[in-house]
C-alpha positions as CSV (number, residue, x, y, z in Angstrom):
1,M,27.4,28.9,28.6
2,A,23.8,27.7,27.9
3,T,23.3,24.2,26.5
4,A,21.7,24.0,23.1
5,V,18.4,22.3,23.1
6,S,16.9,20.5,20.1
7,P,13.3,21.2,18.9
8,F,12.3,17.9,20.5
9,G,13.8,18.5,23.9
10,L,17.0,17.5,25.7
11,L,16.6,13.8,24.9
12,T,16.9,14.2,21.2
13,I,20.4,15.7,21.4
14,S,22.0,12.4,22.5
15,F,20.1,10.5,19.8
16,F,21.4,12.9,17.1
17,H,25.0,12.6,18.2
18,F,24.6,8.8,18.3
19,L,23.1,8.6,14.9
20,L,25.4,11.1,13.2
21,S,28.5,9.3,14.6
22,N,27.3,6.0,12.9
23,P,28.3,5.7,9.2
24,T,25.3,3.5,8.4
25,L,21.9,5.3,8.5
26,S,19.6,2.2,8.4
27,S,21.1,0.2,11.3
28,P,20.7,2.8,14.1
29,L,17.3,3.8,12.9
30,I,15.9,0.3,12.8
31,D,17.7,-0.7,16.0
32,Q,16.3,2.3,17.9
33,L,12.8,1.9,16.5
34,N,12.7,-1.7,17.7
35,Q,13.9,-0.8,21.2
36,H,11.8,0.2,24.2
37,P,12.0,3.6,25.8
38,P,14.7,3.8,28.5
39,P,13.5,3.4,32.1
40,N,13.9,7.1,32.8
41,F,12.1,8.2,29.6
42,L,9.0,9.5,31.3
43,S,11.0,11.7,33.7
44,I,13.0,13.0,30.8
45,I,10.1,14.1,28.7
46,T,8.3,15.5,31.8
47,N,11.4,17.6,32.5
48,N,11.4,18.7,28.8
49,C,7.8,19.9,29.2
50,L,8.8,21.9,32.3
51,H,11.5,23.7,30.3
52,D,9.3,24.1,27.2
53,S,5.6,23.5,27.4
54,S,5.1,24.2,23.7
55,L,6.5,20.8,22.8
56,R,3.7,18.9,21.1
57,Y,3.7,15.8,23.3
58,C,3.3,18.1,26.3
59,N,-0.3,18.8,25.2
60,S,-1.2,15.1,25.2
61,T,-3.7,13.9,27.8
62,S,-1.4,11.0,28.6
63,F,2.2,10.4,27.5
64,D,2.3,7.8,24.7
65,L,5.9,6.9,25.6
66,T,6.6,4.4,22.8
67,N,5.5,6.7,20.0
68,I,7.1,9.8,21.5
69,F,10.3,7.8,21.8
70,K,10.2,6.6,18.2
71,S,9.3,10.1,17.0
72,T,12.5,11.5,18.4
73,I,14.5,8.9,16.6
74,V,12.8,9.6,13.2
75,A,13.3,13.3,13.8
76,A,17.0,12.8,14.3
77,H,17.3,10.9,11.0
78,L,15.1,13.2,9.1
79,C,16.9,16.3,10.2
80,N,20.2,14.8,9.0
81,L,18.7,13.4,5.8
82,S,17.2,16.8,4.9
83,N,20.7,18.4,5.3
84,N,19.8,20.9,8.0
85,P,23.1,22.7,8.6
86,N,23.0,22.8,12.4
87,C,21.7,19.3,13.4
88,P,21.1,18.5,16.2
89,T,20.4,21.9,17.7
90,S,18.3,23.1,14.8
91,F,15.7,21.2,12.6
92,S,14.1,23.9,10.5
93,F,13.1,22.1,7.3
94,I,12.2,18.7,5.8
95,D,13.6,18.3,2.3
96,L,12.8,14.9,0.6
97,R,12.3,16.2,-2.9
98,T,13.1,13.7,-5.6
99,R,13.5,10.9,-3.1
100,P,10.7,8.5,-4.3
101,K,11.8,5.6,-2.1
102,L,12.4,7.5,1.1
103,A,9.4,10.0,1.0
104,P,6.7,7.3,1.3
105,L,8.6,5.6,4.1
106,Y,8.9,8.8,6.2
107,L,5.2,9.7,5.5
108,S,4.3,6.3,6.9
109,F,5.7,7.2,10.3
110,S,2.4,8.6,11.7
111,F,3.9,8.9,15.2
112,F,6.5,11.4,13.9
113,W,3.9,13.7,12.3
114,K,1.7,13.5,15.4
115,Y,4.5,15.1,17.4
116,C,5.9,17.2,14.6
117,P,8.8,19.4,15.9
118,L,7.6,23.0,16.2
119,S,10.9,24.2,14.8
120,I,10.1,22.9,11.3
121,Q,9.2,25.8,9.0
122,S,9.3,24.2,5.5
123,I,8.3,20.8,4.1
124,D,9.3,19.8,0.5
125,L,8.0,16.4,-0.8
126,S,7.9,17.3,-4.5
127,N,8.9,15.1,-7.4
128,N,8.3,11.8,-5.7
129,S,5.5,10.2,-7.7
130,L,3.4,10.0,-4.5
131,V,0.0,8.4,-5.2
132,G,-3.3,8.3,-3.2
133,P,-5.0,10.9,-1.2
134,F,-3.5,14.1,0.2
135,P,-1.1,13.1,3.1
136,S,-3.1,14.9,5.7
137,Q,-0.7,13.8,8.5
138,I,1.8,16.5,7.5
139,L,-0.8,19.1,8.4
140,N,-0.2,18.3,12.0
141,C,2.8,20.6,11.5
142,T,0.5,23.6,11.8
143,Q,3.4,26.1,12.3
144,I,5.0,25.7,8.8
145,H,5.4,28.6,6.4
146,S,6.1,26.6,3.2
147,L,4.7,23.4,1.8
148,D,5.6,21.9,-1.6
149,L,3.8,18.7,-2.9
150,S,4.1,19.5,-6.6
151,H,4.9,17.0,-9.3
152,N,3.3,14.0,-7.7
153,M,0.2,11.9,-8.5
154,L,-2.0,12.7,-5.5
155,S,-5.7,12.5,-5.9
156,G,-9.0,13.0,-4.1
157,F,-10.2,16.0,-2.1
158,L,-8.1,18.4,0.0
159,P,-8.7,18.3,3.8
160,L,-9.9,21.9,3.7
161,E,-10.6,22.3,7.4
162,S,-7.1,21.1,8.3
163,F,-5.5,23.6,5.9
164,T,-7.2,26.5,7.7
165,L,-5.1,25.6,10.8
166,L,-1.9,26.6,8.9
167,T,-2.2,30.2,9.7
168,N,1.5,30.9,9.0
169,L,1.5,29.3,5.6
170,S,2.8,31.8,3.0
171,N,4.1,29.5,0.3
172,L,2.1,26.6,-1.1
173,N,2.7,24.5,-4.2
174,L,0.2,21.7,-5.2
175,S,0.8,22.0,-8.9
176,Y,0.9,19.0,-11.2
177,N,-1.2,16.6,-9.2
178,Q,-4.6,14.9,-9.9
179,F,-6.9,16.4,-7.1
180,S,-10.6,16.6,-7.3
181,H,-12.7,19.6,-6.0
182,E,-16.3,20.5,-5.4
183,F,-15.6,24.2,-5.5
184,D,-13.0,26.3,-7.3
185,V,-10.1,26.6,-4.9
186,E,-9.8,30.3,-5.8
187,A,-13.3,30.8,-4.2
188,I,-12.1,29.5,-0.8
189,S,-10.9,32.4,1.4
190,F,-7.9,30.5,2.9
191,F,-6.4,29.9,-0.6
192,K,-6.9,33.4,-1.9
193,R,-3.5,34.3,-0.4
194,F,-1.8,32.1,-3.1
195,N,-1.6,32.8,-6.8
196,D,-2.7,30.4,-9.6
197,S,0.8,28.9,-10.0
198,S,0.3,27.2,-6.6
199,F,-2.5,25.1,-8.2
200,F,-1.4,24.9,-11.9
201,H,-2.5,21.5,-13.4
202,S,-3.5,20.3,-9.9
203,G,-7.1,19.6,-10.7
204,L,-8.1,22.3,-8.2
205,L,-8.9,25.1,-10.6
206,N,-11.9,25.3,-13.0
207,S,-9.4,26.3,-15.6
208,D,-7.8,22.8,-15.3
209,K,-11.0,21.3,-16.5
210,D,-11.2,23.7,-19.4
211,Y,-7.5,23.0,-20.3
212,K,-8.0,19.2,-20.1
213,F,-11.2,19.5,-22.2
214,K,-9.5,21.6,-24.9
215,M,-6.5,19.3,-25.0
216,M,-8.8,16.2,-25.4
217,T,-10.9,17.9,-28.0
218,T,-7.8,18.9,-30.0
219,I,-6.4,15.4,-29.8
220,L,-9.6,13.8,-30.9
221,L,-10.0,16.2,-33.8
222,L,-6.4,15.5,-35.0
223,V,-6.8,11.8,-34.8
224,G,-10.3,11.9,-36.2
225,V,-11.4,8.4,-35.1
226,S,-15.1,8.5,-34.8
227,A,-15.2,4.7,-34.2
228,L,-13.0,5.2,-31.2
229,I,-15.2,7.9,-29.8
230,A,-18.2,5.7,-30.2
231,S,-16.4,2.9,-28.4
232,V,-15.3,5.2,-25.5
233,V,-18.8,6.6,-25.2
234,G,-20.2,3.0,-25.0
235,C,-17.7,2.1,-22.4
236,L,-18.5,5.2,-20.3
237,V,-22.2,4.5,-20.5
238,R,-21.5,1.1,-19.1
239,R,-19.0,2.0,-16.4
240,I,-19.9,5.5,-15.3
241,G,-23.6,4.8,-15.5
242,G,-23.1,2.0,-13.0
243,R,-24.1,-0.6,-15.6
244,H,-21.5,-3.4,-15.4
245,K,-23.7,-6.1,-16.9
246,F,-22.4,-8.0,-19.9
247,S,-24.5,-10.1,-22.2
248,E,-23.7,-13.7,-23.2
249,R,-23.4,-12.5,-26.7
250,E,-20.7,-10.0,-25.7
251,L,-18.7,-12.6,-23.9
252,T,-19.1,-15.1,-26.7
253,K,-17.6,-12.5,-29.1
254,A,-14.8,-11.6,-26.6
255,T,-13.7,-15.2,-26.4
256,D,-14.1,-16.2,-30.1
257,G,-17.1,-18.3,-29.2
258,F,-15.5,-19.7,-26.0
259,S,-12.9,-21.4,-28.1
260,K,-10.4,-23.9,-26.8
261,E,-7.6,-21.5,-27.6
262,R,-9.1,-19.0,-25.1
263,L,-9.7,-21.6,-22.4
264,V,-7.0,-21.4,-19.7
265,E,-8.5,-23.5,-16.9
266,K,-11.4,-25.9,-16.5
267,R,-12.8,-27.4,-13.3
268,E,-15.9,-29.3,-12.4
269,K,-18.3,-26.4,-12.4
270,M,-16.1,-23.5,-13.6
271,E,-14.3,-22.5,-16.8
272,I,-11.8,-19.6,-17.1
273,Y,-11.3,-17.8,-20.4
274,I,-9.2,-14.9,-21.6
275,G,-10.7,-12.5,-24.0
276,M,-10.8,-9.0,-25.4
277,L,-13.8,-6.7,-25.1
278,K,-14.9,-4.6,-28.1
279,D,-13.1,-1.6,-26.6
280,G,-9.8,-3.5,-26.7
281,E,-9.5,-4.2,-23.0
282,D,-8.0,-7.6,-22.1
283,V,-10.1,-9.5,-19.7
284,E,-10.3,-12.8,-17.8
285,I,-13.8,-14.4,-17.6
286,E,-14.8,-16.9,-14.9
287,I,-17.9,-18.9,-16.0
288,Q,-20.2,-21.1,-13.9
289,R,-22.8,-23.1,-15.6
290,G,-25.9,-25.0,-14.4
291,N,-29.3,-24.3,-13.0
292,V,-29.5,-22.4,-9.7
293,S,-32.3,-20.9,-7.7
294,S,-33.7,-17.4,-8.1
295,E,-32.3,-16.5,-4.7
296,F,-28.9,-17.6,-5.8
297,R,-29.1,-15.4,-8.9
298,R,-30.2,-12.4,-6.9
299,N,-27.4,-12.9,-4.4
300,F,-24.9,-13.4,-7.2
301,V,-25.8,-10.1,-8.8
302,K,-25.9,-8.3,-5.4
303,D,-22.4,-9.5,-4.6
304,C,-21.1,-8.6,-8.1
305,R,-22.4,-5.1,-7.7
306,L,-20.3,-4.9,-4.5
307,L,-17.2,-6.3,-6.1
308,V,-17.1,-3.9,-9.0
309,K,-16.7,-1.0,-6.5
310,V,-13.5,-2.4,-4.9
311,R,-10.4,-0.5,-6.2
312,H,-6.9,-1.2,-4.9
313,K,-3.7,-1.5,-6.7
314,N,-3.1,-5.0,-5.3
315,I,-6.6,-6.4,-5.8
316,V,-7.9,-7.6,-9.2
317,K,-10.3,-5.2,-10.8
318,V,-13.8,-6.7,-11.3
319,L,-15.4,-5.0,-14.4
320,G,-18.8,-6.7,-14.4
321,W,-20.8,-9.8,-14.7
322,C,-23.2,-11.8,-16.8
323,N,-26.3,-13.5,-15.4
324,E,-28.2,-15.3,-18.3
325,R,-29.9,-18.6,-18.7
326,E,-27.7,-21.3,-17.3
327,M,-24.5,-19.2,-17.2
328,R,-23.1,-16.9,-14.7
329,A,-19.9,-15.1,-15.3
330,V,-17.6,-12.6,-13.7
331,V,-15.4,-10.3,-15.9
332,M,-12.1,-9.1,-14.6
333,E,-9.3,-6.9,-15.9
334,R,-6.4,-9.1,-17.1
335,E,-2.8,-8.3,-16.3
336,E,0.3,-10.1,-17.5
337,G,2.3,-11.9,-14.8
338,V,2.9,-15.2,-13.1
339,S,1.6,-16.7,-9.9
340,I,3.6,-16.4,-6.7
341,E,4.2,-20.2,-6.9
342,E,5.9,-19.7,-10.4
343,W,7.6,-16.5,-9.3
344,L,9.3,-18.3,-6.4
345,M,10.9,-20.7,-8.8
346,T,13.0,-17.7,-10.1
347,S,14.6,-17.3,-6.6
348,P,13.6,-13.6,-6.0
349,P,15.7,-11.8,-3.4
350,W,14.5,-11.2,0.2
351,K,13.6,-7.5,-0.4
352,D,11.2,-8.5,-3.1
353,R,9.6,-11.3,-1.1
354,I,9.0,-9.1,2.0
355,K,7.7,-6.3,-0.3
356,V,5.1,-8.7,-1.8
357,A,4.1,-9.9,1.7
358,M,3.7,-6.3,2.9
359,E,1.6,-5.2,0.0
360,V,-0.6,-8.3,0.2
361,V,-1.3,-7.8,3.9
362,E,-2.0,-4.1,3.3
363,A,-4.5,-5.0,0.6
364,M,-6.1,-7.4,3.1
365,S,-6.2,-4.6,5.7
366,F,-7.8,-2.3,3.1
367,L,-10.6,-4.8,2.7
368,E,-11.0,-5.3,6.4
369,E,-11.4,-1.5,6.9
370,E,-13.2,-0.4,3.8
371,W,-15.1,-3.6,2.6
372,P,-15.5,-5.8,5.7
373,Q,-18.0,-8.0,3.9
374,I,-15.4,-9.0,1.3
375,R,-12.7,-11.6,1.9
376,C,-9.8,-12.7,-0.1
377,D,-8.2,-16.2,-0.5
378,V,-4.5,-15.7,-0.2
379,K,-2.4,-18.5,-1.6
380,T,0.7,-18.7,-3.8
381,T,-1.6,-19.9,-6.6
382,N,-4.2,-17.1,-6.1
383,V,-1.8,-14.2,-6.0
384,M,0.2,-13.1,-9.0
385,V,3.2,-10.8,-9.6
386,N,2.6,-8.5,-12.6
387,E,5.3,-7.2,-14.9
388,G,5.9,-4.3,-12.6
389,G,6.7,-6.5,-9.7
390,E,3.4,-5.7,-7.9
391,P,1.4,-8.5,-6.3
392,L,-2.2,-8.9,-7.3
393,I,-4.8,-10.8,-5.2
394,L,-7.0,-12.7,-7.7
395,K,-9.6,-14.5,-5.5
396,L,-12.3,-12.7,-3.6
397,K,-15.6,-13.7,-1.9
398,V,-18.5,-11.9,-0.4
399,H,-19.8,-13.1,3.0
400,D,-22.7,-15.5,2.8
401,H,-26.0,-13.7,3.1
402,P,-27.9,-14.5,6.3
403,N,-30.8,-17.0,6.0
404,S,-29.6,-18.2,2.7
405,S,-27.9,-21.4,1.6
406,S,-24.1,-21.3,1.7
407,R,-22.7,-20.4,-1.7
408,V,-19.5,-19.3,-3.3
409,I,-19.4,-16.5,-5.8
410,Y,-16.6,-15.1,-7.9
411,T,-14.6,-18.3,-7.3
412,L,-15.5,-21.8,-6.4
413,H,-12.9,-21.9,-3.6
414,S,-14.3,-22.3,-0.1
415,F,-13.0,-20.1,2.6
416,L,-13.2,-22.4,5.6
417,V,-9.9,-21.4,7.1
418,P,-9.6,-17.9,8.6
419,E,-7.9,-15.3,6.4
420,I,-5.1,-14.7,8.9
421,Y,-4.2,-18.4,8.9
422,K,-4.1,-18.3,5.1
423,F,-1.9,-15.3,5.1
424,G,0.4,-17.0,7.6
425,V,0.8,-20.0,5.3
426,F,1.4,-17.6,2.4
427,L,4.1,-15.7,4.3
428,L,5.9,-18.9,5.4
429,Q,5.9,-20.1,1.8
430,L,7.4,-16.9,0.6
431,I,10.3,-17.4,3.0
432,S,10.8,-21.2,2.6
433,N,9.7,-21.7,-1.0
434,R,8.3,-25.1,0.0
435,H,5.7,-26.7,-2.4
436,L,2.7,-27.9,-0.4
437,R,1.4,-30.3,-3.0
438,K,4.7,-32.0,-3.7
439,E,6.2,-32.0,-0.2
440,F,3.3,-32.0,2.2
441,E,0.5,-33.7,0.2
442,G,-1.3,-30.3,-0.1
443,S,-1.7,-30.1,3.7
444,E,-1.2,-26.6,5.1
445,S,-1.2,-27.9,8.7
446,R,1.6,-30.4,8.0
447,F,3.6,-27.6,6.4
448,V,3.0,-25.3,9.4
449,D,4.0,-28.1,11.8
450,W,7.2,-28.7,9.9
451,I,8.1,-25.0,10.0
452,A,7.4,-24.9,13.8
453,T,9.5,-27.9,14.4
454,H,12.6,-26.6,12.5
455,Q,12.4,-22.8,13.3
456,Y,14.9,-23.0,16.2
457,E,17.4,-25.8,15.7
458,K,17.3,-26.0,11.9
459,L,16.3,-22.6,10.8
460,R,18.6,-22.8,7.8
461,N,16.4,-25.7,6.5
462,V,13.4,-23.4,6.7
463,I,14.7,-20.4,4.9
464,D,15.1,-20.7,1.1
465,E,18.8,-21.2,0.6
466,N,18.6,-19.5,-2.8
467,M,18.2,-16.1,-1.2
468,K,21.8,-16.1,0.2
469,L,20.8,-13.8,3.1
470,S,23.1,-11.4,4.9
471,A,23.1,-11.6,8.7
472,T,20.6,-8.7,8.9
473,A,18.3,-10.1,6.3
474,H,18.5,-13.5,8.0
475,E,17.3,-12.0,11.2
476,Q,14.4,-10.2,9.4
477,A,13.4,-13.6,7.8
478,R,13.4,-15.2,11.2
479,Q,11.1,-12.4,12.6
480,A,8.8,-12.9,9.6
481,I,8.7,-16.7,10.3
482,E,7.6,-15.9,13.9
483,I,4.8,-13.7,12.5
484,G,3.7,-16.4,10.1
485,L,3.5,-18.9,13.0
486,I,1.5,-16.4,15.1
487,C,-1.0,-16.2,12.2
488,T,-1.3,-20.0,12.0
489,D,-1.6,-20.6,15.7
490,L,-5.1,-22.0,16.1
491,S,-4.6,-23.0,19.7
492,T,-5.4,-19.6,21.0
493,D,-8.8,-18.0,21.3
494,K,-7.4,-14.6,20.8
495,M,-7.5,-13.8,17.0
496,L,-5.4,-10.9,15.8
497,T,-6.8,-8.5,13.2
498,I,-5.3,-8.0,9.7
499,S,-4.3,-4.5,10.7
500,Q,-2.3,-5.8,13.7
501,I,-0.5,-8.3,11.5
502,S,0.2,-5.5,9.0
503,S,1.8,-3.4,11.8
504,M,3.9,-6.4,13.0
505,L,5.2,-7.1,9.5
506,R,6.0,-3.4,8.8
507,I,8.6,-3.5,11.5
508,V,10.3,-6.3,9.5
509,Y,9.7,-4.6,6.2
510,M,11.1,-1.1,7.0
511,P,14.7,-2.2,7.5
512,S,14.8,-4.1,4.1
513,M,13.3,-1.0,2.4
514,I,15.9,1.3,4.0
515,Q,18.8,-1.1,3.3
516,S,17.7,-1.3,-0.4
517,V,17.8,2.5,-0.6
518,D,21.2,2.7,1.2
519,S,22.6,0.0,-1.1
520,H,21.5,2.0,-4.1
521,H,23.1,5.2,-2.7
522,H,26.3,3.2,-1.9
523,R,26.5,1.8,-5.5
524,T,25.9,5.3,-6.9
525,R,28.7,6.8,-4.8
526,N,31.1,4.1,-5.8
527,K,30.2,4.6,-9.5
528,K,30.8,8.3,-9.2
529,K,34.2,7.7,-7.5
530,A,35.1,5.2,-10.2
531,M,34.3,7.8,-12.9
532,T,36.5,10.4,-11.2
């Protein structure tokens, strides 16, 4: 009798049986992803390729053993999670519809999509509130017949060239998204095989624009607020036209004449006010006063023009600036929330702390890749948590211009210590909840030395006891401490990149995310049992 072979080769079968025999999904997944390939792994996949040369990793110029190994593990879990009836011998569809916590996680496993099993015929990721650009990594599964990404919040342009590789695609649903397009999708030959329902309210049809326009016109006519229209038009002229300059008069009015009631912070050369623009938008305004050189003013405006272009959910949005007389100001969108320093006083659980750390380092990685000339100052006082539990980096700086005097814009904080060191201190504070000013006289180096001294023999003194960690979470916190100490190690000449730190932290973050999902499912099952 022939032995059944999984779509990933003989190796995957044993993984499937191991995982399916374990009642806890998260533990084997994370344990396996953290392990190295077995010694005979190369010979195993080489043998697999001899039996079936169509396996995707067989076409690689060189075997990426670690990622191939991890991709087989994710394939095993995803096959089971999607309720394929014949796992492990058959993996024909991915079904993560209405799984908003799991779908982004599995989309992040780029190594899985790179070696997408050829047996997969259908992918359903609908109803997950996915945001951002089209997840082009799934198009590596060129053999699929069906793809459903409907009812999400995806935006940007479609990767049209990659779509043309999906020659077998017969069912496509991109409806109810927020895509952009330069050409009507119906005019592109590849998409002519699909009817309009595939793109309904996706932003990809010219009719979507007509629909949105008609709806907006109807609403405005019903409401009949000409003053509101004038305000919106004024705002659009300022923002869309690229004009982000505010006058001193506008800011004076927004802050009730720079009243004491609107003043939230005052330093030697800077004042911070909260206010409201004429269009009703709440803002925070940082003001610097005093005479400066013409060169300083030019550089200030140049840097502000750069900062207003930065858009990331975890970075404060800069709306514009003012550069008049003896006053320079930066206007930012204001959100309700508390600083990380204040937030830690509420004893948030480990899963929330590691989530904050992960999102902050991903925002830093975004700047490193997209805006390398912009840096952020990550401290527990410079990062806030908004009402939705999302961290927001509040302090940015543009690199000093060459051949000009050193200056600080946007904030008066200097950035003498490398960003990675700052993040390391930030991460260690998230774990320990130690107050630098009260316990270490404001010295970051003393704090780091204290952590390094206690991390082995007195680890319990380092980790915030209010978290009450499980054994698994305790190990994750220990790993995060090691990452924090790597970031703050100034004795080495080899400096890691933000992206490398992000990858290291994600290994710690993934288990907490999966355990959170599993705990939710466990509570839901218990609740259903209790009801029955």
